[in-house]
C-alpha positions in Angstrom: 0.0 0.1 0.2 2.9 2.2 0.9 4.5 2.0 -2.7 1.0 2.6 -4.4 0.6 5.7 -2.6 4.4 6.8 -3.4 3.6 6.1 -7.2 0.5 8.0 -6.9 2.5 11.0 -5.4 5.4 10.8 -7.9 2.9 10.7 -10.8 0.9 13.9 -9.3 3.8 15.7 -8.9 5.1 14.7 -12.3 1.9 16.1 -13.7 2.0 19.2 -11.8 5.7 19.9 -12.9 7.2 19.3 -9.3 10.4 18.0 -8.1 10.4 15.3 -5.5 11.4 18.0 -3.1 8.1 19.9 -3.7 9.5 22.9 -5.9 7.5 23.5 -9.0 9.5 23.7 -12.1 6.7 25.2 -14.3 8.0 28.9 -13.2 11.6 28.5 -14.2 10.2 26.7 -17.6 8.0 29.6 -18.1 10.4 32.4 -17.4 13.0 30.7 -19.6 10.3 30.3 -22.4 9.3 34.1 -22.2 13.0 35.3 -22.4 13.4 33.1 -25.4 10.2 34.6 -27.0 11.0 38.0 -26.4 14.5 37.5 -28.0 12.8 35.8 -31.1 10.7 38.6 -31.5 13.8 40.9 -31.3 15.3 38.7 -34.1 12.5 38.7 -35.9 12.0 42.5 -36.1 15.6 42.6 -37.4 15.0 39.9 -40.0 11.9 42.2 -41.0 14.3 45.4 -41.4 12.1 46.9 -38.7 14.4 49.1 -36.8 11.6 50.5 -34.5 10.0 47.3 -33.6 13.7 46.1 -32.9 14.4 49.1 -30.6 11.1 48.8 -29.0 12.1 45.3 -27.7 14.6 47.3 -25.3 14.5 49.4 -22.3 14.6 53.0 -22.6 18.3 53.0 -20.9 19.4 49.6 -22.2 23.1 49.2 -23.4 24.0 47.2 -26.5 27.7 47.0 -26.6 28.3 45.7 -30.6 32.2 44.8 -30.0 33.5 45.7 -33.5 30.9 48.9 -33.9 30.8 50.5 -30.4 28.4 50.8 -27.4 25.2 52.0 -28.4 23.1 53.5 -25.6 19.1 53.7 -25.5 16.6 52.9 -27.9 17.6 55.7 -30.1 20.9 54.8 -30.6 19.9 51.4 -31.2 17.0 52.2 -33.5 19.6 54.7 -35.7 22.1 52.0 -35.9 19.5 49.2 -37.5 18.2 52.4 -39.8 21.8 52.7 -41.1 22.4 49.0 -41.2 19.0 48.3 -43.2 19.4 51.5 -45.5 23.2 50.2 -46.3 21.9 46.9 -47.2 18.2 46.8 -48.2 17.9 43.4 -48.9 19.6 42.2 -45.5 18.3 38.9 -44.2 19.1 37.5 -40.5 18.8 34.0 -39.1 19.0 32.6 -35.8 21.5 29.8 -35.7 21.1 28.6 -32.0 19.3 30.0 -29.0 20.0 29.2 -25.2 17.6 30.7 -23.2 17.9 31.0 -19.5 15.7 32.9 -17.0 17.3 36.5 -17.2 19.5 35.8 -20.2 19.7 34.6 -23.9 22.8 33.6 -25.8 22.1 33.8 -29.6 24.6 32.6 -32.5 23.2 34.5 -35.9 23.9 35.1 -39.3 23.3 38.2 -41.5 23.3 38.3 -45.2 22.8 40.6 -47.8 24.1 43.4 -50.5 26.1 46.3 -49.6 24.3 48.6 -52.7 22.3 50.6 -50.5 23.2 54.0 -48.3 27.0 54.5 -47.0 27.6 52.4 -43.6 29.3 53.9 -40.9 31.3 56.5 -43.3 32.0 53.6 -46.1 30.4 54.0 -49.5 28.4 51.1 -50.9 30.5 48.7 -52.8 27.9 46.4 -54.5 29.5 43.4 -52.7 27.7 40.5 -51.1 28.2 40.5 -47.3 27.8 37.5 -45.2 28.7 37.8 -41.2 28.4 35.4 -38.5 27.8 36.4 -34.7 27.0 36.0 -31.1 25.0 38.0 -29.0 24.6 37.5 -25.0 21.5 39.6 -23.6 20.3 40.2 -20.3 16.5 40.9 -19.5 14.6 42.4 -16.9 10.8 42.8 -16.7 10.2 41.4 -20.5 12.7 44.0 -21.7 16.4 44.0 -23.4 18.5 45.7 -21.0 21.9 44.5 -22.0 23.7 43.1 -24.8 27.1 42.2 -25.7 27.2 41.3 -29.5 30.6 39.6 -31.8 30.9 39.5 -35.1 34.3 39.2 -37.3 35.2 42.9 -37.7 38.3 42.0 -40.1 36.4 39.4 -42.0 33.3 42.0 -42.6 36.0 44.4 -43.6 37.7 42.3 -46.1 34.0 41.4 -47.5 33.6 45.2 -47.7 36.9 45.5 -49.5 38.7 47.6 -46.8 41.3 44.9 -46.3 42.5 42.6 -49.1 41.2 38.9 -49.3 43.0 36.7 -46.7 46.1 34.8 -48.1 46.2 37.3 -51.5 49.5 38.8 -52.7 47.9 42.2 -51.0 47.4 40.5 -47.8 51.0 39.2 -47.8 52.6 42.5 -48.5 50.4 44.2 -46.1 51.3 41.6 -43.5 55.0 42.1 -44.8 55.3 46.0 -44.4 53.6 45.7 -40.8 56.3 43.4 -39.6 59.2 44.9 -41.1 57.8 48.5 -39.3 57.3 46.3 -35.9 61.1 45.1 -36.4 62.4 48.7 -36.9 60.3 49.8 -33.7 61.9 46.9 -31.9 65.1 47.8 -32.9 64.9 51.6 -32.3 63.6 50.5 -28.6 66.3 48.3 -27.9 68.9 51.0 -29.1 67.1 53.7 -26.6 67.6 51.4 -23.7 71.5 50.3 -24.4 
């Protein structure tokens, strides 16, 4: 009889989403789901090229630290940044490739692809070239709003695709690295002479 009651209690707890110690898991799962839905909604706005909708996901004083670009403070700067991106690449598409949500944070791996044939981007004139970058963002949320993010993407790879840096391994790339190394050796020799 004791086994039956224990089995019934375990079944009841499982149905209610409770651990054997009596603590409910639904609340934690619900928070994670809410975080995931909010962050997916944000990326949907970006994929739809809607800067206003993307910015609306942020708390008014939110901080978006896009490492290769700089720190964006507040909805206004975040909106302006995305307006610039969408104007520079009018056909840009964004895909979330992986998303892991916690109760107050969310990690997102993404891919962005488009043609740089619109307006200038950060003072760089459009080249008409195809751009494809991968990145990673780590968001923090409070009360359903994005409050902080640190985002990373390969800035050198992006610059190569824009044409600001030569293709990796090309003759121009090797020449640039050789020139840089020659200057570094000269600086080192000058520093050693000053110490002597």
